[in-house]
N, C-alpha and C positions, 0 to 999 in steps of 0.2 A: 504493499499498499504506500500510495507519495501521499506526504502531509499537505494537506489541504491550503496551510501556509505559504509552502513551496510555489503550489501553481501558484496562487496569487503574488508572488514576490517574484516567479518568471513571468507573468504577464505583465507586473510593473516597468520588467527591464526591457523586453523585446520591445523593437521598432515592427509591429506591421507591415510597414511600407517594405524596411530590408527586406522582409523575409516572404513578400509577396514577389517583390522586384526581384530576386534571385532565381524566379521561376516564371513570372509570366511578366515582363518590362513593361511598366509603368510609364504615363503622362502627367507631368503637372495640368490640372484643369481649377483655376482659381485657388481654393485653398483645401484641396482632395485630389487625387490621382486618379486614373482612370485607363481602363485600358479594355479589349474585348473579351467578353466571358470566358472562363478555359472551359467550365461545368455545361457551356452548351454553346453549338454552333450562330453567331451574328455577326454581318457585315460592320456593323456600326457598333462603338462602345455602348455598355451599359453596365460596364461594373468598376465600380468607386471603390476606392480604399480612401479614409478617413484618419488623418495622422491626427488627428485631434480625441475623437474617440475609439481609434484604433480598433478598429470594425472594420468588414468588405461588406458590399450587396450588391447585388446584379438586380436593374432593374428591368431587366427579360426575361430571367429563369427565377427568380426570386431566391436564391441561393445568398446566404449572409452568415458572418461569425467573426469568432478572433483570429490573431493567427495561429492559436493551438485547433482553432477547425479547420481553418486553412491547409495546414498542414496534414493533417488524416484525411480532408475530403482529395486534394492535390494527387496527396503521394499514396493513399491507398493505405491508410497504415491505422493501427491500433494506437487508444490515447495512450497507452503508456509509451508506446515507442513516437510518439510525437512530441510526450514531454521531453523523452531522453533528445530528441532531431534540436529540439529548441534550446535547450538548455547548453547545449553540446555549443551552437553559434552565439551563445553570449559569456562561455566560461562558467557557468554554474556546473557544478556535481548535484546530480540528484542522489537524494539520502536514499541508502538503502535498509530498509527495516527487516530485520533477521525475522525470519518466521520458519517452524516447523513443516518442514514438506511433507512430510511422513503424514499422508490424510488420515491415516488409521490413528493417531495418537494427536488429534485435533480438540484443542479442548473450550474452545469458545465460537459462538455463533453471534456473530454483532449483526448481520442482517443479510437481507437477501441477496444482496449482489455477491458476498463472500460466502455464501450459503452452495450458488450456483457454478460457479467458480472451483470450489472444493469439490462441486462434484466432479466437474467436467473433467478435474485435473484424473481423479478416480477412476472414470472410463475409460481416459488417455491411458492409463496404466495398465488397465485390464487387460485392453485391446490387444499389448503386447507381450500378454500372458496366456493370450487364448488361442492356440493353434488351430479352432475351430473356427473362431471368428477371421483371422489372417486368410486362412484358404480362402473362405468364403470369397474376402475381398480379393485376392487374386485370383478366382473365378471369373470375377467380374473386370478382370483384367486393370482393376488399379493400383498403382504404385503406390508402395511407404511414402514416395514424398507427395503425391494428392491427399493420401489420407492423413498424411502431417498438416498441410497445408489449410485442411478444413478441418484441423485438429478430432477427428473422427476420433469414435471410443464403444468400449463394448460392456455393456451390461449383464453382468453375470447370469447364470440362471441360478435361483434361488428366490427364498420369499425376504428374508432382512438381509442384505449383503451392506445396506447402507449403514445396519447398526451399529458396523464395523470402522465406518468413516470419519461419523460424527459421537462425539460423546455424550450428546443428548439426544438419544434416536426420536426420544417424545416431545423438543423441543418443538413448540408451535410452528417456526419459522419454517424449519424442515415439509412442513405440512402444507403451508401458504404459498410457498416456492412451488409446489406439484410435484415434489420427488415422491411422497408416499401419498399412501391412502389409508382411513381409517376406517373398517369396518362400523355394521350396527355393535357387533361386543365390543368394541372400543380398542381390539387389535388391528395393528399397524403392519405393513406391508410395503414394500418396494412398489411404485409404480411401472418401472419399465425392468424387464427380466428377460435374461437370452434374448436379447437383441442390439443391433449394430446403432450406435447414438451418433447425433447429427447435433452438435452445438449449432445454437439459434443464437445471432449477434445484434447488436444493435446498432447503433452507427459511430459509436465509440468503440467499436469490437469488444464491449463486454458480453458478456454470455448472459442469454434473459431466460433462456427456455433450450427445451432439446425436443428432436423427433427417432424414433425408435421405432426399426424394420428387424420385420423379423428373420431370422436365417431358412428357415424350413417354408418351401413353397405350402407345405400341408399342417403348419401349424393352424392350432385352433384359434389363437389369438386375431385382434385386426392385422394387416399387414405390414399399416404404418402404426404409430402410436403418437400423439404429440401432448404435449404438456400443457395442462390447463391455462386458462386465465388465469394471469395474477398480476399483481401491482407492478410489475416489472416487463409482463407479457400480452401484448391481446392480438392475437392470430390476423384479426383481419387489418393489422397495420403493422404487420412485419411483412418482410419475404428474405424467404432462405438463398442466403450468397449473396447478399447486396454489400455489406459491407468489404467482401474481399475483392467483387468485380468490377468496381464503381472506375479504380482505373481502366480496365477493361473494356466497360462500356462504353465510357470517351473516346479513347484508343479509334474502338469502332464503327464509334456515332451511330450505337443500335445498340438495344436491350434484345435478350430472346427470353420472354417467359413463357417454363416447360412447368410441367403440374407434380414431378417429384422430385424428394432429394438426392435419389440413386441419379437422375438425369444430367442434374444440375454437374454432381463432381464426375462422373462420364464422359459427359462433353468440356469439360475442364482434363480430364485427361490426354484427352486429344485434339487440345488449343483451343476450343472454344470458350474462353473464358469469361465472356459478357454473359451469361446465362444466369437467370435467378429463378425461381417457385416460389409459387404460393402456399402456406400452410395447412393445406390440406382443404380449403376454402373458397371462394370465387375470388375472383380480382376485384378489389373492392376501390371506390374512389378515390381515395388515403394512396392507396398505393401507387394510381395511376400519378398520381401529385408526386409523389416518390420519386418515382422513375422520372417523368419530367424534369428534374432536376439536374439529371443525371445526363437526359439526352432527350433529341427530338424524334426517333425513329423507334419504337415497341414493335415488336412482333409476337404474338401470342402464337405457339408451338402446342398441338391437338393431337391426340391420337386419331384415327382416321373411323374409328367405330363410334356405336352413335351414343356413349357416354362422353366421348372427345368434344363431340358435335356440341353435346347438351352442355358440357362446359363452356366450352366455345362461345355461344350464344350467351351464357349469363354472365361472363366475362365483357363481352359487347355491351348489353344493357347496363351493367354499373361504370360502364367505364364515358358512356355517355355524356353524364354533367360534368364530369371533367373535362371534356375534349377542348381544344383551342384550332382555332386554324393555323398554327405553327406546328403540330404535331402529327407524326405521321404514323396511325396504327394499322397495321399487317397479321392477316391470322393464317399457320399456316397446318395445313393438316397430313401427317404422316400417311402412309401407306398402311391397312387394317393391320396386318401381322407385324408392325413396327412401336414402339415407344423409341424417343430420342436416344436413350442409351443404348438398345440394339442397332437404330440406325446408322451412327453412328459410329460402331465400332464394326460394322459392315461396310460403309462406304469411307470412313473417314470424314478429316473436319472439309478438304475440299469438297467431298460429295454433299454433305450435308448444306455447307456454306451454297451450292449450287444449287442443290432441294430449296433452300430459304427464296429464291429468285421466284419463285413460282407461287409464293404467300400473295394473297388477296388485298387488296386494300379495304378498310373498314367500309367505305358505304358500297363496292362492289359486293361484299362479302351480305350485307345488310339488304340490299337488293335481291341478291340472291337465296337467301334465306326467306325473305318473303314470299317472292317468287316462287320457291320450288315445287310446294305442292298448287299451284294456283295456275292455271292455265291462260287467265284474263283473257278468255273468249267472249263469256256472256255479262251482260248487265252486274249479275250479281257477284262473280268473279271479281271484277275491279271494287265495286262497294266493298267485300272483303278487304279488298289489296289497302285499297284508304284507309280501311278501319284499324288494320293492325299498322298500319306506318302512322298513323300521326301521332298516339300517345309517344312514338320512337323521335319523331319531330320536333315536339313541345320540350324532350328532355335535351337539346343540340343547343346548346349556350353559344358555341363557334359561329357567329353569322355568316361569311363565307360557306363553310362548309355545307350548314343546314340550307342556305339559299341554292345550292348545287346541287343538294339532293334531293330535294325537293321539286327542283324542275325536272328533274330523271322520273319520279314517283309520278310526277304530274305525265311525262310523256307515255309511261307503260300505262297507264290508266286510260289514255287516249282523251285527256282533257288537258285546256291550255293551263298557263300559269296563272293568268289572272283568274280563272274557276278554280284553281287553284290553292291562292292564296285567302279568298274568300270562302275555301271551307277547313283550310287549315290556318291560324293565325299563330305564326312563332312567338316564343316569350322573348320580350323588348331588354336586351342585354345591359342598356344605359339607364335602362328608368331606375330612380333612385327609391330607394326603399322606404317605407311608409315610417311614421313619424307613430313611435308607441309607445313613449315616454315622457313624463311631465317635463316641460321647457327648466326651471328650476332643477331638478334632478338631472337630466342630460348634464345642464351647467354645471353642478356642483362636480359629477363624473369628471365631465371634461378638465374641469378644472387639477383635482387631483390629480389626472393621467400628468396633464403639464409639468404639476410642481416635481411628481417623481421622476421626469424624463430631466428636468434641471436640475433636481438632485442628482441623478445620476451623471450628467455631466460636471459638476462640480458638488462631491459631495460635502468640502466644508462649508457648505452654504448650511447647512442643517444644525437644528437645534433639540437640545431632547427636549422639550417644549413641543417642538411638531409634533410630537408623537401623540399631544391628549389630544389634538385638531382632528383624529381622524377614529372615527368612533362604529363607523357600522361592519357588517359583518359581509357583505357582497367580498365577492374576487377584486377585485377594484380598491376596495379598502384593505386588504390585506396584502396585496401587493406595494401597496403606498405603504404600509409598515415596513414591512420587510426591507424594502428601499431605504427608509429611514436610519432602521435599527446598522446597516451593514455601511451606510455613510457615517451615520458615527462612530460606527467601530472600526474604519479607515479611512480617515477625512481625505485623507493625500492621497486615495488611489486611483488610479485613471477609472474610467467609464467600465472599461471591458472588464475589469475585478468586480464590478459592481455586479455586472450582468452574472459572474461567473458564479458569484454567491447566488443569485438568485435561482440559478438551474435547478439547487437542492431545496426550495422553498416555497414555491410557486408552481402553478398548472404550466404547463406548456404552451398551451394556447397562449394564455395573457401575455407570457414571457416573449414568444414569436412575434406579439402583436407590438411590444414593448421596441422588440428589435428593429421593427419596421418603421415603426414611428419615430425612433430617434435619429435613424439617417435623415428625415425630412423635417428636422430641429435646426434651424441657423444657427451655424457659430459664432455669426457677427453679432449677433442681438449681447447686450449688456445682462448677463443671465441673472448679476447679484441686485441689480436694481427690479428686474422682470422678479424675479425670485422674491423679493419681498413683499411685491405686491400681492402677487397669488398668494403668499403666505397670507397676509392679512383678509382677501377676500375668503379664504376659506374658514380662516378663524371665524370673520362675520356670520358667514353660514350656518358654522358650529353653534355661534352664540344662539343667533336667532332662533332654529332647530329647537334648542334647551330651554329659550323662553318658551315659545310656543307649548312644548310640551308640558312645562312645569304649568302655566295657565292652563291649560285643557285639566289636567290635574286638580287643580284649586278651583275649577269652574264647577267641578262634579261635586263640591262640597257646599252646602249651605252658606249662608252667611253668618248664623251662631257658632258655626263649627269652625271656622276660620279666627287662629290667634290675630294677638295685632299685627304681629311680623307680616304674618301670610297677607292681611288687609294690605297691608303697606306694600309691599309685594306689586300683590295684585294690580293697585291702585300704579304704582311706575308702569308696571310692563304697559298697561291697558293706556295710558294717556301717550307711548312713544308712536 
């Protein structure tokens, strides 16, 4: 474990401009620096780097982060490796915390992340001991190098092997992590038994879950078994292999989405390292958004059987809300007797990539599926066709794609574009959202967010007394409180250090909003003067709410119940 204090000191010391400029040449652009984004293809620069905020942001694909995040994303390395890389560049030595690596003698279980990493080490060590598991992987054509790259492991047969790994097998966090199951009698047993183990990593390279595959085809259990949903792991948000594939995806200019863990590993064995897999679920809009940050072209690859075609249709439907006009989505269907693993083993990398050229563009795939069982000969056929096409068209927010697809649907239905426009109204992509909150509440929230942004920029402006003016329980209020506490604790820190501290204490959605808004905050403002003004407004609103609340409580009492002090207070509030 690397002490958080060291990470903060490292972020305070490195200069993000120097870090990024070594990989992506930057040009001065006013107070900031700019370049074409290294994370997606673009012709004009939309990638900006702020030396004041020590943050980068791409207005094209939305990529953003600190020097630490850039090194991880650009080089495709883990969080710990990026720490060592940055520390080396500024002459710092990463403190080494000695730890007993013998998992069988572990004495403490401090948190979910440590539990998952500990289990991953155990499974990896067990793979080296199991001749059966090694023979299985060799039989699938996998080398030891590829197995090591994906940190594959083996969960031995037996019901309570992890009891020897963790000192307290009954500790609640082990069950929360999804490593054990408790039956109705209160007896615990290991979730994964006699399975090849595939660790699932988050964007920092940390293990957040597992997938386990049986070795024998006639095994009575499920072929694949995933970790359950946990505070660390939500399968609808994660893609297997994405952390390791990021650099290859950018180099290839596309990502290949397949269905299984073994497909990803087998493709990597043959040099196709830009493949990822959904985790036993249909591709979600969150998956699409994550992949769009890496590339502008997504190729979905499915088996040619009915199950594969059903999965392809679900993926297409789930992708519709996330589509943009700059994104290319294609669908590749393998011959019925093949999956990606078997196809690449038979035809190799060149054969597989040549076959990928036959992938259907999304628009062509949608039209094909809508008309596959419809001859479009009768009026009723065309009505059915339009009825099935309408909900699809209404989900597409990309205006050009929607327009062209609507035109094609109209041609097939033998109607004009004007008639089609009258029938199907596409969503207005630029229409502002309806107002749902009272004016005063929106103003208060906006002021608090502004206050937090300025506090991140100049933490030395925050005073301990400011904490009393934020008393709500909403996410916004908690975020402001956390910013204040971090600012008070580290008044001389760079903005990126405050943001790093927020990662552990606020919701990820709120943090991403803060990071985006921080980029549009004008660095030339007199922040100290504006900060005082916003502080006064927040304080006045707080006092007004307190007085209104007190007035309401006093009005509930009869005049005879009021004390002299309460009568005077009621009189003074009412006359204001």
